[in-house]
C-alpha positions as CSV (number, residue, x, y, z in Angstrom):
1,M,-15.2,13.0,13.4
2,M,-13.9,10.1,15.5
3,S,-13.4,6.8,13.6
4,A,-14.8,3.5,14.8
5,I,-11.2,2.4,15.7
6,S,-10.7,5.6,17.7
7,R,-13.9,5.1,19.6
8,L,-13.1,1.4,20.4
9,I,-9.6,2.5,21.7
10,V,-11.1,5.2,23.9
11,D,-13.7,2.7,25.2
12,L,-11.1,0.1,26.0
13,R,-8.9,2.7,27.8
14,Q,-11.9,3.8,29.9
15,Q,-12.7,0.2,30.9
16,L,-9.1,-0.6,31.8
17,N,-8.7,2.5,33.8
18,E,-11.8,1.7,35.8
19,H,-10.7,-1.9,36.4
20,N,-7.2,-0.6,37.4
21,Y,-8.8,1.7,40.0
22,R,-11.0,-1.1,41.4
23,Y,-8.1,-3.6,41.4
24,Y,-5.2,-1.4,42.8
25,V,-7.1,1.3,44.8
26,L,-10.3,-0.3,46.0
27,D,-9.1,-3.9,46.1
28,D,-12.5,-4.8,44.7
29,P,-12.2,-6.1,41.1
30,I,-15.3,-6.9,39.2
31,I,-13.7,-8.9,36.4
32,S,-11.2,-11.8,36.6
33,D,-7.5,-11.4,35.8
34,S,-7.9,-13.3,32.5
35,E,-10.6,-10.9,31.3
36,Y,-8.5,-8.0,32.2
37,D,-5.5,-9.5,30.3
38,A,-7.8,-10.0,27.3
39,L,-8.9,-6.3,27.3
40,L,-5.3,-5.1,27.6
41,R,-4.1,-7.4,24.8
42,Q,-6.9,-6.1,22.6
43,L,-5.9,-2.5,23.3
44,E,-2.2,-3.3,22.7
45,N,-2.9,-4.9,19.4
46,L,-5.0,-1.9,18.3
47,E,-2.3,0.6,19.3
48,Q,0.4,-1.4,17.6
49,A,-1.7,-1.3,14.4
50,H,-2.4,2.5,14.9
51,P,0.6,4.0,16.7
52,E,-0.7,7.5,15.8
53,L,-3.6,6.9,18.3
54,I,-1.3,6.1,21.3
55,T,-1.5,8.7,24.1
56,P,0.6,9.1,27.2
57,D,-2.4,8.3,29.5
58,S,-3.2,5.0,27.9
59,P,-3.1,2.0,30.2
60,T,-0.5,0.4,28.0
61,Q,1.9,3.3,28.9
62,R,1.7,3.1,32.6
63,I,1.5,0.5,35.5
64,G,-1.2,0.2,38.1
65,A,-3.0,3.3,39.4
66,A,-2.2,6.5,41.3
67,P,-1.6,6.0,45.1
68,L,-4.2,6.8,47.7
69,V,-4.0,10.3,49.0
70,E,-4.2,9.1,52.6
71,F,-0.7,7.7,52.4
72,G,2.4,9.7,51.7
73,T,4.1,8.9,48.4
74,V,7.5,7.5,47.5
75,T,9.2,8.0,44.2
76,H,11.1,4.9,43.0
77,R,14.7,5.5,42.0
78,I,14.3,2.8,39.4
79,P,10.7,2.3,38.0
80,L,8.9,-0.8,39.1
81,L,7.9,-2.1,35.7
82,S,5.2,-4.5,34.9
83,L,5.8,-7.6,32.7
84,A,4.6,-8.6,29.2
85,N,2.5,-11.8,29.3
86,A,3.0,-15.0,27.4
87,M,-0.4,-16.8,27.3
88,N,0.8,-20.1,25.8
89,T,3.9,-22.1,24.9
90,D,4.3,-20.5,21.5
91,E,4.6,-17.0,23.1
92,L,7.2,-18.3,25.6
93,L,9.2,-19.7,22.7
94,A,8.9,-16.4,20.8
95,F,10.2,-14.6,23.9
96,D,13.3,-16.8,23.9
97,E,13.8,-16.2,20.2
98,R,13.5,-12.4,20.6
99,T,16.0,-12.5,23.5
100,R,18.6,-14.5,21.5
101,K,18.2,-12.1,18.6
102,G,18.6,-9.1,21.0
103,L,21.9,-10.7,22.2
104,A,23.3,-10.9,18.7
105,G,22.1,-14.4,18.0
106,A,23.2,-16.2,21.2
107,E,22.7,-19.9,20.8
108,Q,21.3,-20.3,24.3
109,V,20.4,-17.9,27.1
110,E,20.5,-18.7,30.9
111,Y,17.3,-17.7,32.7
112,V,15.9,-17.7,36.2
113,G,12.4,-19.1,36.6
114,E,10.3,-17.9,39.5
115,P,6.7,-18.6,40.6
116,K,4.5,-15.6,39.9
117,L,2.8,-15.0,43.2
118,D,-0.7,-13.5,43.2
119,G,-0.2,-10.8,45.9
120,L,0.9,-7.2,46.2
121,A,4.2,-5.9,44.8
122,V,6.2,-3.8,47.3
123,E,9.6,-2.1,47.5
124,L,11.8,-2.2,50.6
125,I,14.6,0.4,51.1
126,Y,17.4,-0.3,53.5
127,E,20.1,2.2,54.4
128,N,23.2,0.7,56.2
129,G,21.2,-2.4,56.9
130,C,18.1,-0.8,58.4
131,L,14.6,-0.7,56.9
132,V,13.8,3.0,56.3
133,T,11.0,2.9,53.7
134,G,8.5,0.5,52.3
135,S,6.1,1.3,49.5
136,T,3.6,-0.2,47.0
137,R,4.4,-0.3,43.3
138,G,1.7,2.3,42.7
139,D,1.9,3.6,39.1
140,G,5.4,2.2,38.7
141,T,7.1,5.6,39.3
142,T,5.4,6.7,42.5
143,G,4.0,4.4,45.2
144,E,2.2,4.6,48.5
145,N,4.3,4.9,51.6
146,I,3.2,2.0,53.7
147,T,6.3,1.6,55.8
148,A,4.4,1.3,59.1
149,N,2.3,-1.5,57.7
150,L,5.2,-3.4,56.2
151,R,7.1,-3.3,59.4
152,T,4.3,-5.5,60.9
153,V,5.0,-8.3,58.4
154,R,7.1,-10.7,60.4
155,S,9.0,-12.2,57.5
156,I,10.4,-8.8,56.5
157,P,13.7,-8.1,58.3
158,L,13.9,-4.8,60.0
159,Q,17.7,-5.1,60.3
160,L,19.7,-7.1,57.8
161,R,21.9,-10.0,59.0
162,T,25.6,-9.2,58.7
163,A,27.1,-12.5,59.8
164,E,27.9,-13.9,56.3
165,L,28.5,-10.8,54.3
166,P,28.5,-7.0,54.7
167,V,25.4,-4.9,53.8
168,P,25.4,-2.2,51.1
169,A,25.0,1.4,52.1
170,L,21.8,1.4,50.0
171,L,19.7,-1.7,49.1
172,E,16.3,-1.6,47.4
173,V,14.5,-5.0,47.3
174,R,11.3,-5.8,45.5
175,G,9.0,-8.5,46.7
176,E,5.5,-9.8,46.8
177,V,3.4,-9.7,49.9
178,F,0.8,-12.6,50.1
179,I,-1.4,-14.6,52.3
180,S,-1.1,-18.4,52.3
181,K,-4.2,-20.5,51.3
182,T,-4.6,-21.9,54.8
183,D,-4.3,-18.5,56.5
184,F,-6.7,-17.0,53.9
185,D,-9.4,-19.7,54.7
186,K,-8.9,-19.0,58.5
187,L,-9.1,-15.2,57.9
188,N,-12.3,-15.5,55.9
189,A,-13.8,-17.9,58.5
190,Q,-13.1,-15.3,61.2
191,R,-14.6,-12.5,59.2
192,S,-17.7,-14.6,58.4
193,A,-18.2,-15.4,62.1
194,A,-17.9,-11.7,62.9
195,E,-20.5,-11.0,60.1
196,K,-17.9,-9.0,58.1
197,A,-17.5,-9.1,54.3
198,T,-15.1,-11.9,53.2
199,F,-12.3,-11.5,50.7
200,A,-12.8,-12.9,47.2
201,N,-9.2,-14.3,47.0
202,P,-5.9,-14.2,48.8
203,R,-4.6,-11.4,46.6
204,N,-7.4,-9.1,47.7
205,A,-6.9,-10.1,51.3
206,A,-3.2,-9.2,51.1
207,A,-3.8,-5.9,49.4
208,G,-6.6,-4.9,51.7
209,S,-4.5,-5.8,54.7
210,L,-1.4,-3.9,53.6
211,R,-3.3,-0.7,52.8
212,Q,-5.0,-0.3,56.1
213,L,-4.7,3.2,57.5
214,D,-4.2,1.7,61.0
215,P,-1.0,-0.5,61.1
216,A,-2.5,-2.3,64.2
217,V,-5.1,-3.9,61.8
218,T,-2.4,-4.9,59.4
219,A,-0.5,-6.5,62.3
220,T,-3.4,-8.9,62.9
221,R,-3.3,-10.2,59.3
222,P,-1.2,-13.3,58.4
223,L,1.0,-11.6,55.8
224,S,4.1,-13.2,54.3
225,I,6.6,-12.0,51.6
226,Y,9.0,-13.5,49.0
227,C,11.6,-11.2,47.6
228,Y,12.7,-11.6,44.0
229,Q,14.3,-8.5,42.5
230,A,16.8,-5.7,43.1
231,G,16.2,-1.9,42.8
232,A,19.0,0.5,43.3
233,I,22.1,-0.8,45.2
234,E,25.1,1.2,46.4
235,G,28.3,-0.5,47.6
236,V,28.1,-3.9,45.8
237,T,27.9,-5.0,42.1
238,Y,26.3,-8.2,40.8
239,L,26.9,-10.0,37.5
240,T,23.9,-12.3,37.8
241,H,20.4,-12.2,39.2
242,W,21.0,-15.7,40.8
243,D,23.9,-14.4,42.8
244,F,21.8,-11.6,44.1
245,L,19.0,-14.0,45.2
246,Q,21.6,-16.1,47.1
247,D,22.8,-13.0,49.0
248,L,19.2,-12.0,49.8
249,K,18.8,-15.2,51.8
250,K,22.1,-14.4,53.7
251,W,20.8,-11.0,54.6
252,G,17.6,-12.6,56.0
253,F,15.1,-12.1,53.2
254,P,12.6,-14.9,52.3
255,V,13.3,-16.2,48.8
256,N,10.9,-18.6,47.1
257,P,12.4,-22.2,47.2
258,N,10.9,-23.0,43.8
259,I,13.1,-20.5,42.0
260,K,15.3,-22.3,39.5
261,R,18.1,-21.7,37.0
262,L,17.1,-22.6,33.4
263,T,19.0,-22.9,30.2
264,G,17.3,-22.3,26.8
265,A,13.8,-22.5,25.5
266,E,13.2,-26.2,26.4
267,D,13.9,-25.5,30.1
268,I,11.5,-22.5,30.1
269,V,8.6,-24.6,28.7
270,T,9.3,-27.5,31.1
271,Y,9.4,-25.2,34.1
272,H,6.2,-23.5,33.1
273,R,4.4,-26.9,32.7
274,Q,5.8,-28.2,36.0
275,M,4.7,-25.2,38.0
276,E,1.3,-25.2,36.4
277,A,0.9,-28.9,37.4
278,R,1.9,-28.1,41.0
279,R,0.0,-24.8,41.4
280,N,-2.8,-26.4,43.5
281,D,-0.4,-28.2,45.7
282,L,1.6,-25.1,46.7
283,P,0.6,-23.4,50.0
284,Y,0.1,-20.0,48.2
285,E,-1.6,-18.8,45.1
286,I,0.4,-18.4,41.8
287,D,-1.1,-17.4,38.5
288,G,2.0,-18.1,36.3
289,V,5.8,-18.1,36.3
290,V,8.3,-15.2,35.6
291,I,11.2,-15.9,33.3
292,K,14.1,-13.5,33.6
293,V,17.5,-13.3,31.9
294,N,20.0,-14.2,34.5
295,S,23.0,-12.1,33.3
296,L,22.6,-8.5,34.4
297,P,25.0,-7.1,31.7
298,E,22.8,-9.0,29.1
299,R,19.7,-7.3,30.6
300,E,21.4,-3.9,30.1
301,R,22.0,-4.8,26.4
302,L,18.3,-5.9,25.9
303,G,16.9,-2.8,27.6
304,I,13.2,-2.0,28.4
305,R,10.1,-0.9,26.6
306,S,7.8,1.8,27.9
307,R,6.2,-0.4,30.5
308,S,8.0,-3.7,30.6
309,P,11.6,-5.0,30.3
310,R,12.7,-6.9,27.3
311,W,14.6,-9.4,29.5
312,A,11.6,-10.8,31.4
313,I,8.2,-12.2,30.7
314,A,5.3,-13.6,32.7
315,G,4.2,-17.0,31.5
316,K,0.5,-17.1,32.6
317,F,-1.4,-20.2,33.5
318,K,-5.0,-21.1,32.5
319,A,-7.4,-19.0,34.4
320,Q,-8.9,-20.4,37.6
321,Q,-11.2,-17.4,38.2
322,V,-13.6,-16.1,35.6
323,T,-16.9,-14.2,35.6
324,T,-20.2,-15.7,34.3
325,V,-24.0,-15.4,34.9
326,V,-26.2,-17.5,37.2
327,E,-29.0,-18.8,35.0
328,D,-30.7,-20.8,37.7
329,I,-30.3,-22.1,41.3
330,L,-31.3,-25.7,42.0
331,A,-31.4,-27.8,45.2
332,S,-29.3,-30.9,44.8
333,V,-29.7,-34.0,47.1
334,G,-26.5,-35.8,48.0
335,R,-26.1,-39.5,49.0
336,T,-26.2,-38.5,52.7
337,G,-29.3,-36.5,52.3
338,A,-27.5,-33.1,52.4
339,I,-29.4,-30.5,50.4
340,T,-27.0,-28.3,48.5
341,P,-27.9,-25.2,46.4
342,V,-26.2,-25.4,43.0
343,A,-25.8,-22.5,40.6
344,K,-26.5,-23.4,37.0
345,L,-24.1,-21.1,35.1
346,K,-23.8,-19.8,31.6
347,P,-21.1,-22.1,30.3
348,V,-17.6,-20.6,30.7
349,Y,-14.1,-22.0,30.1
350,V,-12.0,-22.0,33.2
351,S,-8.8,-23.9,34.2
352,G,-8.9,-26.1,31.2
353,V,-12.6,-27.2,31.3
354,T,-16.0,-25.8,30.4
355,V,-17.9,-25.1,33.7
356,T,-21.7,-25.1,33.9
357,N,-22.3,-25.7,37.6
358,A,-20.9,-24.3,40.8
359,T,-21.7,-25.2,44.4
360,L,-23.2,-22.6,46.7
361,H,-22.6,-24.9,49.8
362,N,-25.7,-24.1,51.9
363,Q,-28.4,-21.5,52.6
364,D,-26.1,-19.5,54.9
365,E,-23.6,-19.1,52.1
366,V,-26.3,-18.1,49.7
367,D,-27.5,-15.5,52.2
368,R,-24.0,-14.2,53.0
369,M,-23.1,-13.7,49.4
370,D,-26.7,-12.8,48.4
371,V,-26.5,-14.9,45.2
372,R,-29.5,-14.5,42.9
373,I,-30.7,-15.9,39.6
374,G,-29.4,-13.5,37.0
375,D,-26.4,-12.3,38.9
376,T,-22.9,-12.0,37.4
377,V,-20.5,-13.9,39.6
378,L,-16.8,-14.6,40.0
379,I,-16.2,-18.3,40.0
380,Q,-13.1,-20.3,40.9
381,R,-11.9,-23.7,40.0
382,S,-8.7,-25.1,41.4
383,G,-7.5,-28.3,39.8
384,D,-10.2,-31.0,40.0
385,V,-12.0,-29.2,42.8
386,I,-15.7,-28.5,42.1
387,P,-16.1,-24.8,41.0
388,K,-17.4,-22.4,43.6
389,V,-18.8,-18.9,43.5
390,V,-16.5,-16.6,45.4
391,K,-18.1,-13.2,44.8
392,V,-21.2,-11.6,43.4
393,I,-20.7,-8.6,41.1
394,T,-23.7,-6.6,42.4
395,E,-22.9,-3.7,40.0
396,K,-24.1,-5.9,37.2
397,R,-27.3,-7.2,38.9
398,P,-30.4,-7.0,36.7
399,P,-33.5,-5.3,38.2
400,R,-36.3,-7.2,40.1
401,T,-34.2,-10.2,41.2
402,K,-35.2,-12.0,44.4
403,P,-33.2,-13.7,47.2
404,Y,-33.0,-17.5,46.8
405,K,-34.4,-19.8,49.5
406,L,-34.1,-23.6,49.6
407,P,-37.4,-25.5,49.2
408,A,-39.2,-26.8,52.3
409,A,-39.5,-30.3,50.8
410,C,-36.9,-32.6,49.3
411,P,-37.0,-32.0,45.5
412,V,-36.6,-35.8,44.9
413,C,-38.9,-37.5,47.4
414,T,-41.0,-34.5,48.7
415,H,-40.3,-35.4,52.3
416,P,-39.8,-32.4,54.5
417,I,-36.3,-30.9,54.7
418,Y,-34.9,-30.6,58.2
419,R,-32.0,-28.3,59.2
420,P,-30.6,-29.4,62.6
421,P,-30.0,-26.5,65.1
422,D,-26.6,-24.9,64.9
423,E,-25.8,-26.7,61.6
424,A,-25.4,-25.1,58.2
425,V,-26.6,-28.0,56.1
426,A,-30.3,-28.9,55.5
427,R,-31.1,-32.6,55.0
428,C,-33.7,-35.0,53.8
429,Q,-34.0,-37.8,56.4
430,N,-36.0,-40.2,54.3
431,L,-34.2,-43.6,54.2
432,A,-35.9,-44.4,51.0
433,C,-35.1,-41.2,49.2
434,P,-34.0,-42.2,45.6
435,A,-31.3,-39.6,45.6
436,Q,-29.5,-41.0,48.6
437,I,-30.4,-44.7,48.5
438,K,-27.0,-45.7,47.0
439,G,-25.1,-43.9,49.7
440,R,-27.3,-45.3,52.4
441,I,-26.9,-48.9,51.2
442,E,-23.1,-48.5,50.9
443,H,-23.1,-47.3,54.5
444,F,-25.5,-50.0,55.6
445,V,-23.2,-52.9,54.3
446,S,-19.9,-51.2,55.3
447,K,-17.4,-52.7,57.7
448,G,-18.3,-50.6,60.7
449,A,-22.1,-51.3,60.1
450,L,-23.5,-54.7,59.1
451,D,-20.2,-55.7,57.4
452,I,-21.6,-57.6,54.5
453,D,-18.5,-59.0,52.8
454,G,-18.3,-58.6,48.9
455,F,-21.2,-56.1,48.7
456,G,-19.2,-53.4,47.0
457,T,-20.1,-50.1,45.3
458,K,-20.5,-51.6,41.8
459,L,-23.0,-54.1,43.0
460,V,-24.9,-51.4,44.8
461,D,-25.0,-49.3,41.7
462,Q,-26.3,-52.2,39.6
463,L,-29.1,-53.2,42.0
464,V,-30.3,-49.6,42.4
465,E,-30.1,-48.7,38.7
466,I,-32.2,-51.8,37.7
467,G,-34.7,-50.9,40.4
468,R,-34.2,-54.1,42.4
469,I,-33.4,-52.2,45.6
470,N,-35.1,-49.0,46.7
471,S,-34.4,-49.3,50.5
472,V,-32.0,-51.1,52.8
473,D,-34.5,-53.7,54.0
474,Q,-34.8,-55.1,50.4
475,L,-31.2,-56.4,50.7
476,F,-32.5,-59.3,52.8
477,G,-34.9,-60.4,50.0
478,L,-32.1,-60.9,47.4
479,T,-31.5,-64.4,46.0
480,A,-28.4,-66.1,44.6
481,E,-30.1,-66.5,41.2
482,E,-30.8,-62.8,41.0
483,L,-27.2,-61.9,41.8
484,A,-25.7,-64.5,39.5
485,G,-27.5,-62.9,36.5
486,L,-25.8,-59.5,37.1
487,E,-22.7,-58.3,35.2
488,R,-19.4,-59.7,36.4
489,M,-21.1,-61.9,39.0
490,G,-20.8,-65.7,38.9
491,E,-22.7,-68.3,40.8
492,K,-20.1,-68.9,43.4
493,S,-19.7,-65.1,44.1
494,A,-23.5,-64.7,44.3
495,A,-23.7,-67.6,46.8
496,N,-21.0,-66.1,48.9
497,I,-22.8,-62.7,49.1
498,I,-26.1,-64.3,50.0
499,A,-24.3,-66.2,52.7
500,A,-22.7,-63.0,54.0
501,I,-26.2,-61.3,54.0
502,E,-27.6,-64.2,56.0
503,A,-24.7,-63.9,58.5
504,A,-25.2,-60.2,58.8
505,K,-28.8,-60.8,60.1
506,R,-27.2,-61.9,63.4
507,T,-25.8,-58.5,64.5
508,T,-25.8,-56.2,67.4
509,F,-27.9,-53.2,68.4
510,A,-24.8,-50.9,68.0
511,R,-24.0,-52.1,64.5
512,F,-27.6,-52.0,63.3
513,V,-28.2,-48.5,64.7
514,H,-25.0,-47.2,63.2
515,A,-26.0,-48.8,59.8
516,L,-29.2,-46.8,59.8
517,G,-27.3,-43.6,59.3
518,I,-29.2,-41.5,61.8
519,R,-27.7,-38.0,61.8
520,N,-25.0,-37.5,64.4
521,I,-25.2,-41.2,65.6
522,G,-21.8,-42.8,64.8
523,E,-20.2,-46.0,66.0
524,H,-19.4,-44.6,69.5
525,L,-22.8,-43.2,70.3
526,S,-24.4,-46.4,68.9
527,R,-22.5,-48.3,71.5
528,V,-23.4,-45.8,74.2
529,L,-27.1,-46.2,73.3
530,E,-26.8,-50.0,73.2
531,R,-25.4,-50.0,76.7
532,E,-27.9,-47.6,78.1
533,L,-31.0,-49.0,76.4
534,A,-29.9,-52.7,76.9
535,G,-29.9,-53.3,73.2
536,D,-33.7,-52.8,72.9
537,I,-34.5,-51.4,69.5
538,Q,-38.2,-51.0,70.2
539,R,-37.3,-49.0,73.3
540,F,-35.0,-46.8,71.2
541,M,-37.7,-46.2,68.6
542,T,-40.2,-45.0,71.3
543,S,-37.7,-43.0,73.5
544,T,-38.8,-39.5,74.4
545,I,-36.5,-36.5,74.0
546,D,-36.1,-36.2,77.8
547,E,-35.2,-39.9,78.1
548,L,-32.5,-39.5,75.4
549,I,-31.0,-36.3,76.9
550,A,-30.7,-38.1,80.2
551,I,-28.2,-40.5,78.6
552,D,-24.6,-39.5,79.1
553,E,-23.0,-38.1,75.9
554,V,-26.4,-37.5,74.2
555,G,-27.2,-33.8,74.0
556,P,-30.3,-31.9,72.7
557,I,-29.1,-31.8,69.1
558,V,-28.5,-35.6,68.9
559,A,-31.8,-36.3,70.7
560,E,-33.6,-34.0,68.3
561,C,-32.1,-35.9,65.3
562,V,-33.2,-39.2,66.8
563,I,-36.8,-38.0,67.4
564,R,-37.1,-36.6,63.9
565,F,-35.7,-39.8,62.4
566,W,-38.3,-42.0,64.2
567,S,-41.1,-39.6,63.5
568,D,-40.9,-40.4,59.8
569,S,-43.2,-43.4,59.1
570,T,-41.0,-44.5,56.2
571,N,-38.0,-44.9,58.4
572,R,-40.0,-46.9,60.9
573,S,-41.4,-49.2,58.2
574,I,-37.9,-50.0,56.9
575,V,-36.6,-50.9,60.3
576,E,-39.6,-53.1,61.0
577,A,-39.1,-54.8,57.6
578,C,-35.5,-55.6,58.4
579,L,-36.6,-57.2,61.7
580,T,-39.4,-59.1,59.9
581,A,-36.8,-60.3,57.3
582,G,-34.9,-62.0,60.1
583,V,-32.5,-59.4,61.5
584,K,-31.8,-60.3,65.1
585,L,-30.0,-58.1,67.6
586,A,-27.8,-59.9,70.1
587,E,-28.0,-58.9,73.7
588,P,-25.2,-56.5,74.5
589,V,-22.1,-57.8,76.2
590,V,-22.0,-56.7,79.8
591,S,-18.4,-56.3,81.0
592,P,-18.3,-56.5,84.8
593,G,-15.7,-54.7,86.8
594,L,-13.7,-52.2,84.8
595,D,-15.5,-49.1,83.7
596,L,-13.7,-46.9,81.1
597,S,-16.4,-44.3,80.9
598,G,-14.9,-40.9,80.1
599,K,-11.5,-42.4,79.1
600,T,-10.0,-41.9,75.7
601,F,-7.6,-44.3,74.0
602,V,-5.4,-43.8,71.0
603,F,-3.6,-46.8,69.2
604,T,-0.4,-46.4,67.2
605,G,2.3,-48.5,65.6
606,S,2.0,-52.0,64.2
607,L,-0.4,-53.8,66.6
608,E,0.5,-57.5,66.7
609,Q,-2.0,-59.1,69.2
610,F,-5.2,-57.5,67.9
611,T,-6.5,-55.2,65.1
612,R,-7.4,-51.6,65.6
613,S,-11.1,-52.4,65.1
614,Q,-10.9,-55.1,67.8
615,A,-9.1,-52.8,70.2
616,K,-11.7,-50.1,69.6
617,E,-14.5,-52.6,70.3
618,M,-12.9,-53.7,73.5
619,V,-12.6,-50.1,74.7
620,E,-16.1,-49.1,73.8
621,N,-17.6,-52.3,75.3
622,L,-16.3,-51.0,78.6
623,G,-17.7,-47.5,78.1
624,G,-14.5,-45.9,76.8
625,R,-13.7,-44.1,73.6
626,A,-11.1,-44.7,70.8
627,S,-9.7,-41.7,68.9
628,G,-7.4,-41.4,66.0
629,S,-5.3,-38.5,67.2
630,V,-3.4,-37.6,70.4
631,S,-4.5,-34.5,72.3
632,K,-4.7,-33.2,75.9
633,K,-8.0,-35.1,76.2
634,T,-6.2,-38.5,75.6
635,D,-5.9,-40.7,78.6
636,Y,-3.9,-43.6,77.2
637,L,-1.7,-44.2,74.2
638,V,-1.3,-47.9,73.2
639,A,1.9,-48.2,71.2
640,G,3.0,-51.1,69.1
641,P,6.3,-51.5,67.2
642,G,7.1,-48.6,64.9
643,A,5.2,-46.0,66.9
644,G,6.3,-42.5,65.7
645,S,4.9,-39.0,66.0
646,K,1.9,-40.0,68.1
647,L,4.2,-41.5,70.7
648,R,6.4,-38.4,70.7
649,K,3.4,-36.2,71.2
650,A,2.0,-38.3,74.0
651,E,5.4,-38.1,75.8
652,E,5.4,-34.3,75.4
653,L,1.9,-34.2,76.9
654,D,2.8,-36.6,79.7
655,I,0.1,-39.1,78.6
656,T,0.2,-42.6,80.0
657,V,1.8,-45.0,77.3
658,L,0.8,-48.7,77.4
659,S,2.3,-51.6,75.5
660,E,-0.1,-54.1,73.9
661,N,0.4,-56.5,76.9
662,A,-0.2,-53.7,79.4
663,F,-3.4,-52.7,77.5
664,L,-4.7,-56.3,77.6
665,E,-3.9,-56.5,81.4
666,L,-5.9,-53.3,81.9
667,I,-8.8,-54.5,79.9
668,N,-8.9,-57.9,81.7
669,S,-8.4,-56.5,85.2
C-alpha cells in the first residue's frame, strides 16, 4: 500500500512533468516560474529525505522535456545541465561555502557573474569555423535540431572571424536566444492588430519563434542571442571561463556586457543585488544571475551532480510574474475621465509587494484576453509599474462565468460614458465628475491654459477634499480669507493667488478652450479654432458638426468630441458660470501679411531672444505649428547656441535652419 509521502511524491512528479511539457514543448505555461521552482524544491526536499523513493524518471533527475518529433534530434557531446537555484542571500553564501570546502578549504574563490536571461537555451556547433548544427537543450542529453531556424538569427555568426585568432577544429558554444522588451512589445502589437494571439512574455515569444517548422516565420521574428558557455572544444585549451568569453567576442559571438569577474562571497551578493536593482532598466528580461567558478581545473575538481554542476548556481530574483484569481472587475475613473477596467485580485506577493489590483487597460484588452470574474490569471509587475494581467489560464476557469463589459454610465457621476470612434479608451466627459475634478482643475490653471501662478497641486487637493471646489468655475469665487485659512498658506500668499485668479480672467479664446480639456483639443487646435471662429465662444458652443469639419485641421473625430462636449448641459453651465464670474476673452490677434499655415517649426538650443513658449505663440498666431521633434514634415529648425542632435538631423534631412535673428526677420516680414 502506497504511503502518504509516496503519493505526494508521485503527484508532484506528475504536476512537474505536465508543467515541463507545457513550458518546453507547447511554449504555453499555466503557472509562473516561481511557482514551478517551489514545486520542484518541494520534490527535491522530499526525495532527499526519502532517497529510496527516487526514480530515474523523476523531474529532479532530468532537464526539460523530450524534443518535438517534427524536428530531428541532436545528441549533445557534453550534457547541457540545468542549474541549482539560490532563492536568497543565505543560499548564495551557502554555495560559496560549499565551493570553498570542495576546493580543500580555499580562502577565496574567483567567480564569473552573468545575467540570467529569460529565453531559450541553445547549442551551436562549429566545424573549422562554420556553423553546422544548432539545437535546443531538450532534455539535456538530446535536443531538437533547429539549425535552419538558428541560421536566421542575425547575431549568430555563420562563419567565425579569424582576424584575431585561429578557430578550433570543433567548437560548441551554448547561449540564450531572447527577444528584447521593445521588440517584444512591437511583436505583440503586430499580432494584436492582425487578430492573432499575443505572447505572455518575451521568453515564450523567443521559444515559439525558434521552434517554428517554417524557418521563414522565424526569420521575421526579432531574435537575439548572448553566448555564455563552452561545450566540447578541439584544438585549444582554456584555463579560465573568462578567457573563453573574451575569445568568443573575437570570433564574432555576442557576449553580455554585464558579465563580471567576482572574488569571494561579498562580491557574489553585491553583484546579485546590483543586477536585481537594474533588471527593469535592462533592454531584455532577466530573472536572476548565474554565478560560475572561473577556473576550469577547479570546476573539474568540484564535479557535477545528476542534473546540475557543483561549480555554478542561479541566484534567482523576486518573482515578477505569478498566478492569482480575479475576484471582481471594477470600472475606475481617472483624472482625465478615462474609464479603466481594474481587476480586483486575490492578494498575492510579487516583486517584493502584495498585489491586490491589476489594470486591464480598456474594453478591447478585456475582450482580447477574455478576462472574467473567477478566472485564474498570470500577472506581472516590473519595478514600480502597476501590475497587469498578461494571460488568462482558461484551463482553470470555473463554470458559468460571463464576459465582462464596461458600464454604460460613469460609476461616479452616472453621466453617460462615451468611447470616441477609433479609440480604445471610453471616457466620462462631465466637467464636474468628482473622480476627475482634481485633474481638470490642475489642467485649467496650468501654464498652457489659464496660467494661474501659485495654484499648485497641493492647493487643488486641499480645496477639493474640503468640498470648497467641485467644478472649475468655482475658482473665481474664492476669497483671500478662505485661502489664508488653509494649511501652509499665509495672508500674503493667499492675496497673491487671488490676484493671479483675477488676472487670469482676462485671457484668450485659445487659452480658455484649451483649459476646458475637451477631448482632442490641445493648444494648437485651440488656436486654430480661435482664428477660424474669430474668438467667439458662443459661436463655438453652437457650431454644427458640418461647420466644425469645414475648419482646416478639424476632422470628424475631433468634431464629434466637440459636439458631445457641448451637448452635456453641465459643461455648458460651467462655461456660462465662468463668463458670469468675469472671464473675458480678448479678441484674437490678426497678423496681417505672413501666413504660416501648414508650416512646422522646431526650436532647439539655448534660445536667447525669446522663450520656447513665446516662439510657439508667434508661430501659431500666424497659423503655423510648433513641434518638439525633427522629422521629414519639419519645414524650419530654429537653432540657438548649443544645438545638438536636432540640428544634425535637420541637416541630414536638408531642412532649412534659421538663427534666432533670421526667425524674427521671417516672423516680422
